[in-house]
ZAMARGU-4260 file (C-alpha; in steps of 0.2 Angstrom, whole numbers, plus 5000, padded with zeros to 4 digits):
<rodrens>
0) 5304/5567/5162 | 5287/5563/5171 | 5283/5549/5183 | 5265/5545/5187 | 5250/5535/5181
5) 5246/5531/5163 | 5229/5528/5157 | 5221/5526/5140 | 5207/5533/5129 | 5191/5524/5128
10) 5183/5519/5111 | 5171/5533/5112 | 5184/5545/5108 | 5187/5538/5091 | 5186/5551/5078
15) 5186/5566/5090 | 5198/5580/5087 | 5214/5581/5098 | 5223/5597/5103 | 5234/5595/5087
20) 5219/5596/5076 | 5220/5578/5070 | 5206/5565/5074 | 5210/5552/5087 | 5214/5535/5080
25) 5214/5521/5092 | 5226/5511/5081 | 5239/5525/5080 | 5253/5526/5093 | 5249/5542/5101
30) 5246/5550/5118 | 5241/5565/5128 | 5253/5575/5139 | 5252/5591/5148 | 5271/5594/5148
35) 5278/5588/5132 | 5275/5598/5116 | 5262/5593/5103 | 5271/5583/5090 | 5285/5577/5101
40) 5290/5558/5102 | 5290/5551/5120 | 5295/5534/5127 | 5283/5528/5140 | 5290/5514/5151
45) 5279/5503/5163 | 5289/5504/5179 | 5282/5487/5185 | 5286/5477/5170 | 5300/5487/5161
50) 5290/5486/5145 | 5290/5502/5134 | 5282/5510/5119 | 5286/5526/5109 | 5271/5537/5105
55) 5268/5554/5097 | 5260/5568/5108 | 5245/5574/5099 | 5233/5580/5113 | 5233/5588/5130
60) 5229/5580/5146 | 5226/5569/5156 | 5216/5580/5168 | 5215/5567/5182 | 5226/5570/5197
65) 5241/5559/5197 | 5240/5554/5179 | 5254/5560/5168 | 5249/5552/5151 | 5234/5546/5142
70) 5238/5533/5129 | 5229/5528/5113 | 5222/5510/5113 | 5236/5504/5102 | 5250/5512/5114
75) 5241/5505/5129 | 5240/5487/5121 | 5259/5488/5116 | 5263/5493/5134 | 5252/5479/5141
80) 5241/5489/5152 | 5223/5486/5144 | 5218/5474/5158 | 5225/5484/5172 | 5218/5501/5166
85) 5232/5511/5173 | 5250/5508/5176 | 5264/5518/5185 | 5276/5524/5171 | 5290/5535/5167
90) 5288/5547/5152 | 5303/5554/5143 | 5308/5561/5127 | 5312/5547/5114 | 5329/5547/5107
</rodrens>
């Protein structure tokens, strides 16, 4: 389990290759993690609101200190953090 800040990919990453080899799709529920294996499913929970989303790890990162996950736009929208930009979250393996 990781606790820290979540952010999300900007639109300029659309179509670029991720660490998994697939292209980034802002409409897919995906994320980047330094600790969870590529292909694993994780549950990201906003610690302020309790809202959560499940996403598939398909990239490595984030590389900004204090951040534990970078979400796709769809995952960030589902979590409700687009307006805030970042949120304090818990990331754990999905069941």
